[in-house]
C-alpha positions as CSV (number, residue, x, y, z in Angstrom):
1,M,150.7,128.8,120.3
2,R,150.4,131.5,117.8
3,P,151.4,131.2,114.3
4,D,154.2,134.0,114.3
5,A,155.8,132.3,117.5
6,R,155.7,128.9,115.7
7,A,157.5,130.3,112.7
8,L,159.9,132.2,114.7
9,R,160.8,128.5,116.7
10,W,161.1,127.1,113.2
11,G,163.8,129.9,112.0
12,L,165.6,129.4,115.3
13,L,165.8,125.6,114.8
14,A,166.6,125.9,111.1
15,A,169.5,128.3,112.1
16,L,170.9,126.4,114.7
17,G,170.7,123.4,112.6
18,A,172.4,125.3,109.8
19,A,175.5,126.7,112.4
20,L,175.9,122.9,113.9
21,L,176.1,121.9,110.3
22,A,178.7,124.3,109.4
23,L,180.6,123.8,112.5
24,G,180.2,119.8,111.6
25,W,181.7,120.4,108.6
26,L,184.5,122.7,109.9
27,A,185.3,119.8,112.6
28,L,185.3,117.0,109.7
29,G,187.8,119.5,107.3
30,W,189.9,120.0,110.7
31,A,190.4,116.3,111.3
32,L,191.2,115.2,108.0
33,L,193.9,117.9,107.4
34,A,195.4,117.0,110.8
35,S,195.6,113.5,110.0
36,T,198.1,114.4,107.4
37,L,200.2,116.5,109.5
38,A,203.2,116.2,111.8
39,P,202.3,116.6,115.5
40,A,204.5,119.9,115.4
41,E,202.9,121.2,112.2
42,R,199.4,120.5,113.9
43,A,200.1,122.6,116.7
44,A,201.5,125.6,115.0
45,L,198.7,125.7,112.5
46,A,196.4,125.4,115.7
47,E,198.1,128.5,117.0
48,R,197.5,130.1,113.8
49,L,193.8,129.3,113.9
50,V,192.4,130.2,117.1
51,P,192.5,133.7,116.8
52,A,190.6,133.4,113.4
53,L,188.0,131.5,115.4
54,P,185.7,134.8,116.0
55,L,185.6,135.7,112.5
56,L,184.7,132.2,111.5
57,V,181.9,132.4,113.5
58,L,180.7,135.7,112.3
59,A,181.1,134.3,109.0
60,L,178.5,131.6,109.8
61,L,176.0,134.2,111.0
62,P,175.0,134.9,107.3
63,L,174.2,131.2,106.9
64,A,172.2,130.6,110.0
65,G,170.2,133.7,109.2
66,G,169.2,132.5,105.6
67,A,168.5,129.1,107.2
68,A,165.9,130.7,109.6
69,A,164.4,132.7,106.6
70,L,164.1,130.3,104.1
71,A,162.4,128.0,107.0
72,Q,160.0,130.6,108.1
73,W,159.1,131.1,104.4
74,G,158.5,127.4,104.0
75,Y,156.1,127.4,107.0
76,R,154.2,130.0,106.1
77,R,153.7,128.7,102.3
78,W,153.5,125.0,102.9
79,V,152.4,124.1,106.6
80,A,150.4,127.1,107.9
81,P,147.7,127.4,104.9
82,P,146.7,123.8,105.2
83,A,146.4,123.8,109.1
84,R,144.2,127.2,108.8
85,L,142.0,125.5,105.9
86,L,141.5,122.4,108.0
87,E,140.5,124.5,111.5
88,Q,138.3,126.9,109.2
89,A,136.5,124.0,107.4
90,Q,136.2,122.3,111.1
91,V,134.1,125.2,111.9
92,L,132.1,124.7,109.1
93,L,131.6,121.6,109.6
94,A,130.6,122.0,113.3
95,S,127.6,124.9,113.0
96,D,125.4,126.1,110.3
97,V,128.1,129.0,109.2
98,Q,128.0,129.6,105.7
99,R,131.2,131.5,104.0
100,E,133.9,131.2,101.6
101,L,137.2,129.6,102.7
102,P,140.2,132.0,101.8
103,G,142.5,130.5,98.6
104,E,146.5,130.9,100.0
105,G,148.9,128.7,99.4
106,A,149.6,126.5,96.7
107,A,147.4,126.2,93.4
108,E,146.0,122.7,94.4
109,L,145.8,124.0,98.3
110,R,143.4,127.1,96.6
111,A,141.6,124.3,94.8
112,L,140.5,122.2,97.6
113,A,139.5,125.3,99.2
114,G,137.3,126.0,96.2
115,V,135.9,122.6,96.6
116,V,135.2,122.9,100.1
117,T,133.5,126.0,99.8
118,E,131.1,124.5,96.9
119,L,130.2,121.6,99.2
120,V,129.6,124.0,102.1
121,R,127.7,126.2,99.8
122,Q,125.5,122.8,98.2
123,R,124.9,121.7,102.0
124,A,123.5,124.8,102.7
125,Q,121.3,124.9,99.8
126,L,120.1,121.1,100.6
127,R,119.5,122.2,104.0
128,S,117.5,125.4,103.0
129,D,115.3,123.3,100.6
130,I,114.8,120.6,103.6
131,A,113.6,123.4,106.1
132,A,111.2,124.9,103.3
133,Q,109.8,121.7,102.8
134,V,109.4,121.1,106.5
135,A,108.2,124.7,106.8
136,E,105.5,123.7,104.3
137,A,104.4,120.4,105.5
138,S,104.4,121.9,108.9
139,R,101.9,124.6,107.4
140,G,99.6,121.9,106.1
141,V,99.8,119.9,109.2
142,E,98.8,122.9,111.3
143,Q,96.1,123.4,108.9
144,E,94.8,119.9,109.1
145,R,94.8,120.2,112.6
146,N,92.9,123.3,112.7
147,R,90.7,121.8,110.4
148,L,89.9,118.9,112.9
149,A,89.7,121.2,115.6
150,A,87.0,122.7,114.3
151,L,85.1,119.8,112.9
152,M,85.5,118.2,116.3
153,S,84.0,121.3,118.1
154,E,81.0,121.0,116.1
155,L,80.2,117.7,117.1
156,T,77.6,117.2,119.5
157,Q,79.3,113.9,121.2
158,S,82.3,114.0,123.2
159,V,85.5,112.3,121.4
160,V,88.6,111.2,123.0
161,V,91.5,109.7,120.9
162,C,94.3,107.4,123.0
163,N,97.2,105.5,122.3
164,L,97.3,101.5,123.4
165,D,98.5,103.0,126.7
166,G,95.6,104.5,127.4
167,R,96.9,108.1,126.8
168,I,94.9,110.9,125.9
169,L,96.1,112.2,122.5
170,L,93.2,114.3,121.5
171,Y,90.0,115.2,122.8
172,N,87.1,117.9,122.0
173,N,85.5,120.5,124.2
174,R,82.4,119.0,124.8
175,A,84.5,116.1,126.1
176,R,86.4,118.0,128.5
177,L,83.1,119.7,129.7
178,Q,81.2,115.9,129.6
179,F,84.1,114.9,131.9
180,R,84.3,118.1,133.9
181,A,80.1,117.1,135.0
182,L,81.3,114.0,135.8
183,S,83.7,114.9,138.6
184,T,82.4,114.3,142.0
185,A,84.0,117.5,143.1
186,P,81.8,120.6,142.7
187,S,83.9,122.4,140.4
188,V,87.1,121.5,138.3
189,A,89.8,124.2,138.0
190,A,91.7,124.4,134.9
191,G,94.6,122.0,135.0
192,A,92.9,119.5,137.1
193,E,90.2,118.1,134.7
194,L,89.4,114.8,134.6
195,I,91.2,114.3,131.3
196,G,94.1,116.1,129.4
197,L,97.0,115.5,126.9
198,G,99.2,112.8,128.0
199,R,96.7,112.2,131.1
200,S,95.7,108.4,131.5
201,I,91.5,107.4,130.3
202,Y,91.8,105.0,133.0
203,T,91.3,107.5,135.8
204,V,87.6,107.8,134.7
205,F,87.4,104.3,133.1
206,E,88.4,100.9,134.5
207,R,91.0,99.2,133.2
208,R,89.6,95.7,132.4
209,L,86.5,97.2,130.7
210,V,88.5,99.2,128.0
211,A,90.5,96.3,127.6
212,H,87.7,94.1,127.4
213,A,86.6,96.1,124.8
214,L,89.9,96.6,122.5
215,D,90.2,93.0,122.5
216,S,86.9,92.6,121.1
217,V,87.8,94.7,118.5
218,Q,91.0,93.2,117.4
219,Q,89.3,90.1,117.3
220,R,86.9,91.5,114.8
221,L,89.9,93.2,112.8
222,A,91.8,89.7,112.6
223,R,88.7,88.3,111.2
224,G,88.4,90.5,108.8
225,V,85.5,93.0,109.5
226,P,86.6,96.1,107.8
227,S,85.1,98.8,110.2
228,P,85.3,97.0,113.5
229,S,83.7,98.7,116.5
230,A,82.8,98.0,120.4
231,Q,80.4,99.4,122.7
232,F,79.9,99.1,126.5
233,V,78.1,101.0,129.3
234,T,79.5,101.8,132.5
235,T,79.0,103.9,135.5
236,T,81.8,106.7,136.7
237,R,82.7,107.6,140.1
238,A,80.3,110.3,140.3
239,G,77.2,107.7,139.7
240,Q,76.8,108.7,135.9
241,L,75.9,106.3,132.9
242,L,77.8,106.3,130.2
243,R,77.4,104.6,126.9
244,V,81.0,104.1,124.9
245,Q,81.7,103.5,121.2
246,M,85.1,102.3,120.7
247,A,86.7,102.1,117.2
248,P,90.4,101.2,116.6
249,V,93.2,104.0,115.3
250,R,95.5,101.8,112.9
251,G,98.7,101.9,112.7
252,A,100.9,102.4,109.5
253,G,101.3,99.5,107.1
254,D,100.7,96.2,109.0
255,A,101.5,97.8,112.5
256,G,98.2,96.8,113.8
257,I,96.3,98.9,116.1
258,A,98.1,102.0,117.3
259,G,95.4,103.2,119.4
260,F,91.3,103.7,119.6
261,V,89.0,106.6,119.7
262,L,86.0,106.9,122.3
263,V,82.9,108.4,121.5
264,L,80.8,109.1,124.7
265,D,77.3,109.8,125.6
266,N,76.0,110.5,128.8
267,I,72.7,108.3,129.1
268,T,72.0,109.1,132.8
269,R,69.4,111.3,132.8
270,A,67.4,109.4,129.7
271,Y,68.0,106.2,131.6
272,D,66.8,107.7,134.8
273,E,63.5,109.4,133.2
274,E,62.7,106.3,131.2
275,S,63.3,104.2,134.5
276,A,60.9,106.9,136.3
277,R,58.4,106.8,133.9
278,D,58.3,103.1,134.0
279,R,58.1,102.9,137.3
280,L,55.1,105.4,137.3
281,L,53.7,103.1,135.2
282,H,54.0,100.1,137.4
283,G,52.8,102.0,140.0
284,L,49.9,103.3,138.2
285,T,49.3,99.4,136.8
286,E,49.5,98.4,140.3
287,G,47.0,100.8,141.6
288,S,44.4,100.3,139.1
289,R,44.5,96.7,139.7
290,A,43.8,97.1,143.3
291,S,40.8,99.9,142.2
292,L,39.2,97.2,139.8
293,A,39.7,94.7,142.5
294,S,37.6,96.9,144.7
295,L,35.1,97.7,141.6
296,Q,34.6,94.3,140.9
297,A,33.9,93.4,144.4
298,A,31.3,96.6,145.0
299,V,29.6,95.4,141.8
300,E,28.8,92.0,142.5
301,L,27.4,93.4,145.8
302,L,24.6,95.7,144.2
303,D,21.1,95.0,144.8
304,D,18.8,97.1,143.4
305,A,15.2,96.0,143.9
306,Q,13.6,97.9,141.0
307,L,15.6,95.8,138.3
308,D,13.9,92.5,137.3
309,A,16.3,89.6,137.6
310,A,17.1,89.0,134.1
311,T,18.1,92.5,133.6
312,R,20.2,93.1,136.6
313,E,21.8,89.8,135.7
314,R,22.6,90.9,132.2
315,F,24.2,94.4,133.5
316,L,25.8,92.5,136.4
317,G,27.5,90.0,133.7
318,V,28.8,92.8,131.5
319,I,29.9,95.0,134.2
320,R,31.9,91.4,135.2
321,D,33.1,90.6,131.6
322,E,34.3,94.0,130.9
323,T,36.3,94.3,134.6
324,R,37.6,91.0,134.0
325,A,39.4,92.1,130.7
326,L,40.4,95.5,132.1
327,S,42.0,93.8,134.7
328,T,43.6,91.4,132.0
329,R,44.9,94.3,130.2
330,V,46.4,96.1,133.2
331,Q,48.1,93.2,134.0
332,Q,49.7,92.5,130.7
333,V,51.0,96.5,130.4
334,A,52.5,95.6,134.3
335,A,54.4,92.6,133.2
336,Q,55.7,94.9,130.4
337,A,56.9,97.5,132.3
338,T,58.5,95.1,134.6
339,Q,60.5,93.3,132.1
340,G,61.4,96.8,130.4
341,L,62.6,97.8,133.8
342,A,64.8,94.6,134.0
343,T,65.9,95.1,130.3
344,R,66.8,98.7,130.0
345,W,70.5,98.5,130.2
346,P,71.8,99.5,126.7
347,L,73.4,96.1,125.0
348,E,75.7,95.5,122.0
349,E,75.7,92.9,119.3
350,M,78.6,90.4,119.5
351,L,79.1,87.0,117.7
352,G,78.8,84.4,120.3
353,A,81.5,82.8,119.4
354,D,83.6,85.7,119.9
355,L,82.1,85.9,123.2
356,V,82.8,81.8,124.1
357,A,86.5,82.5,122.7
358,A,86.8,85.7,125.5
359,A,85.3,83.5,128.2
360,Q,87.4,80.7,127.5
361,R,90.6,83.3,128.0
362,R,90.0,85.1,130.3
363,I,88.8,82.1,132.7
364,E,91.9,80.0,131.8
365,A,94.3,83.3,132.1
366,A,92.8,84.6,135.4
367,L,91.8,81.0,137.2
368,G,94.0,78.7,135.5
369,L,91.5,76.2,134.5
370,R,91.2,74.6,131.2
371,V,88.1,75.3,129.4
372,V,86.7,73.5,126.4
373,A,84.6,75.2,123.7
374,D,83.7,72.6,121.3
375,E,79.9,72.7,121.3
376,V,79.4,76.2,119.9
377,D,76.9,77.5,117.2
378,A,79.3,80.0,115.4
379,T,76.4,81.4,113.4
380,L,74.7,83.0,116.7
381,W,74.6,86.8,116.9
382,L,74.0,87.9,120.8
383,E,72.9,91.1,121.9
384,L,74.6,91.5,125.5
385,D,76.6,93.2,128.0
386,S,79.6,91.0,127.4
387,F,82.1,92.8,130.1
388,S,79.1,91.8,133.2
389,L,78.6,88.6,131.7
390,L,82.1,87.4,131.6
391,Q,82.1,88.6,135.0
392,A,79.6,86.3,135.8
393,L,80.7,83.5,134.0
394,A,84.4,83.8,135.6
395,G,82.8,84.2,138.9
396,L,80.7,80.8,139.0
397,A,84.4,79.0,137.5
398,E,86.2,80.4,140.8
399,R,83.2,79.2,143.2
400,L,83.1,75.7,141.0
401,R,87.1,75.7,141.3
402,D,87.3,76.7,145.0
403,E,84.2,74.8,146.2
404,H,84.2,72.0,144.4
405,G,87.3,71.1,143.2
406,I,86.5,71.6,139.7
407,R,89.4,71.9,137.2
408,L,88.1,71.2,133.7
409,L,85.0,73.3,132.5
410,Q,83.6,73.1,129.3
411,L,81.2,76.1,127.5
412,R,78.4,75.3,124.9
413,L,76.3,77.7,122.5
414,A,73.0,76.7,120.8
415,P,70.0,78.0,119.9
416,A,66.8,78.0,122.2
417,A,63.6,79.3,121.5
418,P,62.8,82.1,118.8
419,G,65.1,84.9,119.5
420,R,66.7,83.3,122.1
421,A,70.3,81.3,123.0
422,H,71.6,78.8,125.7
423,L,74.9,79.5,127.0
424,D,76.1,76.6,129.2
425,L,78.6,76.5,132.1
426,V,79.3,72.8,132.3
427,W,81.3,70.3,134.6
428,S,81.5,66.7,135.8
429,G,81.3,66.3,139.0
430,P,78.9,66.8,142.2
431,G,75.5,68.7,141.8
432,M,74.6,71.4,144.1
433,S,71.2,72.4,146.1
434,T,68.7,74.9,145.4
435,E,69.6,76.6,148.5
436,T,73.5,77.1,147.3
437,V,72.4,78.2,143.6
438,M,70.1,80.7,144.8
439,S,73.3,82.1,147.0
440,W,75.7,82.0,143.9
441,E,73.0,84.1,142.1
442,T,72.6,86.9,144.5
443,E,75.6,87.4,146.1
444,P,77.9,90.0,144.5
445,L,80.6,88.5,142.0
446,R,84.3,87.8,142.9
447,V,87.1,87.0,140.3
448,G,90.5,86.5,141.0
449,G,90.4,88.5,144.7
450,E,88.6,91.5,142.6
451,A,84.9,92.2,144.0
452,S,81.8,93.5,142.0
453,P,79.1,95.2,142.8
454,L,77.0,92.8,140.4
455,T,75.3,89.8,141.1
456,V,74.4,86.9,138.4
457,R,71.1,87.5,139.0
458,D,71.8,91.6,138.2
459,V,73.4,90.4,134.9
460,V,70.7,88.0,134.1
461,Q,68.2,91.0,134.3
462,R,70.2,93.1,132.3
463,H,69.3,91.0,129.6
464,G,66.0,90.0,130.0
465,G,67.2,86.6,130.3
466,E,66.9,83.8,133.0
467,F,69.7,81.4,134.7
468,W,69.0,77.8,136.4
469,F,71.2,74.9,137.3
470,E,70.4,71.6,135.7
471,R,72.1,68.0,135.8
472,E,72.7,65.7,133.0
473,R,72.6,62.4,134.6
474,V,73.2,60.2,131.4
475,R,76.6,62.3,131.1
476,H,77.4,62.5,134.8
477,Q,77.6,66.6,133.9
478,A,76.2,69.5,135.7
479,F,75.9,73.2,134.2
480,F,74.4,76.7,134.9
481,R,72.4,78.0,131.9
482,F,71.8,81.3,130.4
483,L,69.1,82.1,128.4
484,L,70.2,85.3,126.5
485,P,68.8,87.3,123.7
486,L,69.5,86.9,120.0
487,A,70.4,89.9,118.0
488,R,67.5,91.8,116.6
489,A,69.6,91.9,112.9
490,A,72.4,90.3,111.1
491,G,74.7,91.9,112.7
492,E,78.3,92.4,110.6
493,T,79.3,90.2,107.9
494,D,81.6,87.8,109.0
495,A,83.0,86.7,105.5
496,A,84.6,89.8,104.1
497,T,84.0,90.6,100.3
498,F,86.9,91.2,98.2
499,V,86.0,94.8,98.7
500,R,88.1,95.4,101.9
501,S,88.6,98.8,103.3
502,D,91.8,100.1,105.0
503,S,89.7,102.5,107.4
504,R,86.3,103.6,108.4
505,P,84.2,105.0,105.8
506,E,85.4,108.4,104.9
507,Y,83.0,111.1,105.2
508,Y,85.7,114.0,105.1
509,D,89.2,114.3,103.6
510,F,91.2,117.2,104.6
511,D,93.4,116.6,101.7
512,L,90.3,117.6,99.4
513,F,90.6,121.4,100.8
514,A,93.5,121.7,98.7
515,L,92.0,121.1,95.7
516,G,90.4,123.9,94.2
517,E,88.6,124.5,90.8
518,S,90.9,125.4,88.1
519,N,89.9,126.9,84.6
520,R,92.9,125.2,83.2
521,A,91.7,122.6,80.3
522,L,92.0,119.0,81.5
523,D,94.8,118.0,79.2
524,E,97.1,120.9,81.0
525,R,96.1,119.5,84.5
526,A,98.7,117.2,86.6
527,L,97.9,113.5,87.0
528,A,98.0,113.8,90.5
529,E,95.2,116.4,90.8
530,L,92.4,114.6,88.5
531,S,89.2,112.5,89.5
532,Y,88.8,109.7,87.9
533,T,86.2,107.0,87.6
534,V,88.1,103.5,87.0
535,F,85.2,101.1,85.5
536,D,85.1,97.6,83.8
537,T,82.1,95.7,82.3
538,E,81.3,92.2,82.2
539,T,79.2,91.3,78.8
540,T,77.5,88.4,77.4
541,G,80.5,88.0,74.9
542,L,83.4,89.7,73.2
543,D,81.4,91.0,69.8
544,P,79.7,94.3,70.7
545,A,78.9,94.9,67.0
546,G,77.6,91.5,66.9
547,G,74.9,91.6,69.7
548,D,76.7,91.0,72.6
549,K,75.7,93.0,75.8
550,I,76.6,94.5,79.1
551,I,75.4,92.3,82.1
552,Q,77.2,93.9,84.9
553,I,79.2,97.4,85.4
554,G,81.6,98.1,88.5
555,A,83.3,101.2,89.3
556,V,85.1,102.8,91.9
557,R,86.3,106.6,92.5
558,L,89.9,107.7,93.1
559,V,90.2,111.2,94.0
560,A,92.8,113.0,95.9
561,G,95.0,110.2,94.8
562,K,92.9,107.9,97.5
563,L,90.7,105.1,96.3
564,R,87.3,105.4,97.7
565,K,86.0,101.8,98.3
566,G,83.0,103.3,100.1
567,E,81.7,104.9,97.0
568,A,81.8,102.2,94.8
569,F,79.2,101.6,91.5
570,D,78.2,97.7,91.1
571,Q,74.9,96.9,89.2
572,L,74.0,93.4,87.3
573,V,72.0,94.6,84.0
574,D,69.4,92.6,82.3
575,P,70.8,91.9,79.3
576,G,67.1,91.4,77.2
577,R,68.9,88.2,75.7
578,G,70.3,85.0,76.7
579,I,73.8,84.4,78.6
580,P,75.9,82.0,76.3
581,A,76.8,79.2,78.9
582,A,80.4,79.2,77.7
583,T,80.8,82.5,79.2
584,I,79.5,81.9,82.5
585,P,82.6,80.0,84.0
586,I,84.1,83.2,83.4
587,H,82.2,85.9,84.9
588,G,80.0,83.3,87.0
589,I,77.0,85.6,86.1
590,T,74.2,83.2,85.5
591,P,70.7,84.3,83.4
592,E,68.9,83.6,87.1
593,M,71.1,86.4,88.9
594,V,70.3,89.1,85.9
595,A,66.7,88.0,85.9
596,G,64.5,90.8,87.4
597,A,67.7,93.3,87.2
598,P,67.0,97.0,85.8
599,T,68.0,97.3,82.1
600,L,70.8,99.1,80.4
601,A,68.1,102.0,79.9
602,T,68.1,102.1,83.9
603,V,71.4,101.7,84.5
604,L,73.5,103.7,82.1
605,P,72.0,107.1,82.8
606,A,73.1,106.2,86.5
607,F,76.6,105.0,86.1
608,H,76.7,108.2,83.6
609,A,75.7,110.7,86.6
610,Y,78.4,108.7,88.5
611,A,81.2,109.1,86.3
612,Q,80.6,112.9,85.3
613,D,83.2,115.6,86.0
614,S,86.0,112.7,86.3
615,V,88.2,110.8,83.7
616,L,88.0,107.5,82.7
617,V,90.2,104.8,83.3
618,A,89.9,101.1,82.2
619,H,91.9,98.1,81.1
620,N,91.7,97.9,77.4
621,A,89.3,100.6,77.6
622,A,88.3,100.4,73.8
623,F,86.6,97.4,74.6
624,D,84.3,98.6,77.3
625,L,84.2,102.0,75.7
626,R,82.3,100.3,72.4
627,F,79.8,98.8,74.4
628,L,79.1,102.0,75.9
629,Q,79.0,103.9,72.7
630,L,76.5,101.4,71.3
631,E,74.1,102.4,73.7
632,E,74.3,106.4,73.0
633,A,71.4,106.4,71.0
634,A,69.1,104.5,73.2
635,T,70.1,106.0,76.3
636,G,71.1,109.6,75.5
637,C,74.3,109.1,77.7
638,R,77.1,110.1,75.9
639,F,80.5,109.4,77.3
640,D,82.4,112.4,76.0
641,Q,84.9,112.8,79.0
642,P,89.1,112.2,78.5
643,V,90.0,108.5,78.8
644,L,93.2,106.4,80.1
645,D,93.9,103.0,79.2
646,T,95.8,100.8,82.1
647,L,97.1,98.6,79.2
648,L,98.6,101.6,76.8
649,L,100.1,103.1,80.0
650,S,101.7,100.0,81.2
651,A,103.0,99.3,77.3
652,L,104.5,103.0,77.7
653,V,106.1,102.3,81.1
654,H,107.4,98.8,80.5
655,P,107.9,98.3,76.9
656,N,110.3,95.1,77.4
657,Q,107.3,93.0,79.1
658,E,105.9,90.0,77.4
659,S,102.4,90.5,78.7
660,H,100.2,93.5,79.7
661,K,97.3,91.4,80.8
662,L,95.5,92.9,84.4
663,E,97.0,90.0,86.0
664,A,100.5,90.0,84.6
665,I,100.8,94.0,85.3
666,A,99.1,93.2,89.0
667,E,101.7,90.6,89.8
668,R,104.6,93.1,88.6
669,F,103.1,95.8,90.7
670,G,102.2,93.4,93.8
671,V,98.6,94.0,93.7
672,T,96.1,91.3,95.2
673,V,93.8,90.3,92.6
674,I,90.4,89.2,94.2
675,G,87.2,89.1,92.5
676,R,88.7,88.5,89.1
677,H,86.4,88.6,86.1
678,T,83.5,90.4,88.5
679,A,83.3,93.9,87.3
680,L,83.6,95.7,90.5
681,G,86.3,93.3,91.6
682,D,88.5,94.1,88.1
683,A,88.1,98.0,88.7
684,M,89.5,97.6,92.0
685,V,92.6,95.9,90.7
686,T,92.8,98.6,87.7
687,A,92.7,101.3,90.1
688,E,95.5,100.3,92.2
689,I,97.1,99.5,89.3
690,F,96.8,102.8,87.8
691,Q,98.2,104.6,91.2
692,K,101.2,102.6,90.8
693,L,101.7,104.2,87.3
694,I,101.4,107.5,87.8
695,P,104.6,108.0,89.6
696,L,106.4,105.8,86.7
697,L,104.8,108.1,83.9
698,A,106.3,111.2,86.4
699,E,109.8,109.5,85.9
700,R,109.2,109.7,81.8
701,G,108.7,113.2,82.0
702,I,104.7,112.9,81.7
703,H,103.0,114.8,84.3
704,T,99.7,115.9,82.7
705,L,96.5,114.3,81.4
706,G,97.4,115.5,77.9
707,Q,101.1,113.8,78.0
708,A,99.8,110.4,79.1
709,R,96.9,110.5,76.4
710,A,99.4,111.7,73.7
711,A,102.3,109.1,74.6
712,A,99.8,106.0,75.1
713,Q,98.5,106.6,71.8
714,Q,102.0,105.9,70.4
715,T,102.2,102.5,71.6
716,Y,101.3,99.5,69.2
717,Y,98.0,98.4,71.7
718,A,96.5,102.0,70.7
719,R,95.7,100.5,67.6
720,V,93.7,97.6,68.3
721,K,89.7,98.3,67.3
722,Y,86.4,97.0,68.3
């Protein structure tokens, strides 16, 4: 209903009400008057009043009109304005419209409209600020995306990034061309590539193969390996041979693995060329052996009547000896070529215990058998194709279950001959004939109804190993034994050190593009913009002026707000004097450890170069700097860059705390202390504490290096001297 019609209705209702009220009063007055008169008097009075009724009604019209006008005025002033304000506010709430609400009605209502208008303005300003921040962040993301695309486009290897479901999130042009070449079709049209955003990598790779590699990476990650990876080799549907390196993409915080990166290399041509060369060499040696045999036979039949018997015999003896030696050498080359043909398949290093654990899970999950692994040498690193070897173990286990009713198996791993290890699949029960073993060795593997083109013999040949069956009559056991190669190198360090990286080593960082050179003085630079060298020293004692010396220097870089753990400085120093026995339990450095280490004359220039163009940070920095300053004359290294002290900064932001020791500050900030009282360990802890101090300083209005230095000097601890 329109406002005018609503006001008119209110007026009519008010007029009707006023008329009815007036008539009611008249009726009440007549009733009271009539009650005092006699019947004849009431009849006579009624006869006189009836002609006056029209005049009475006309007299009531001004009253009704006044009531109607008053009602309409009240409606327009007290009812309509709040209703309009409500409707307009609802419009503003439901949309992005920004305008000033009309001020009408009572003073309170006009004030309320002003408040609503101000809230709308503030909301619009907040939305504008958020939109600007989103736009700025989007520009940064777009720049990083473009830089990443530029970087990946220059890579000579194919790179694919997937989530845990195997959906492709990112790939470079090299990968697109690589997979196009792998297609069985003569040409691949745009949009019909083997890979694409959102498509599954399992259209190219077998799901079980990728899952196995990912499981291996997760095992190493859980064991504390800082940069776990896995490698496997596979053939595509087009018959191409690919070497694939897998690395995890970690989620935020403790979210675990969010996906994986695959780096692919097509080794088909290289493998074929090397195999062809081996076949050629093998054929050459075989042919040479036959020729030499013929030559040897011909020489032995030579009979020259002009030669005396002694010369002929000596000559023939030399030919025979040389022929035999050449034949021996050719046989050796042929044997090596034959072994190379069998072991050309690329292998990866894997901890033997991980392989046994994976085999145990695979057999139990796929076949429902119980598997015991209690005789495993946990120190052995193997060089193997873990996927095919697990297929072989599972295939043998399935045949033992189906054909011999075996329900319990045991896995054993032990060192064997130099460079080799024994992997045994053991069971208690009946043995088998040589013919059965040979058939199991040469027939294609089957696991859980899935067939594989590989045989056990193929798997063994890939590893350049051996395979046989044995019985242990004393234990009433039988077993299959695989002879496998040990890794040539030590592999990954299983015992993680206190320096743990949160990701793979950083060889680039897109954030550094935003940090340019500045002509401003360092004191005017924001703390978040600077580069820092956070360091610590271990010494023979606490008296630098009394002859105590540095025995270890540890440091780490802090650049663009990120701790560069992969760029750490850690060096023992020969102090040229004894280490007091009382200090050894504190830092754990013995005279034997520093014997033969470089002296400070060699170490300090290296540390000076490491720390140049950065701000020095230390905990109780005055102590460490005093040791460095006393060596300036002897080494020519002057550390004149600005210095920040986390002891002073902690006292600045937390003046009411009882302790500002490194352990106490670390506990307040939730920093894990690992490697305490080692120079590098303390430097790492100090760096993490300093990172957490920067935003607390900003809350106190301390944003620049100069402000931080000036404020720190006002604390009590700044007066401590060494």
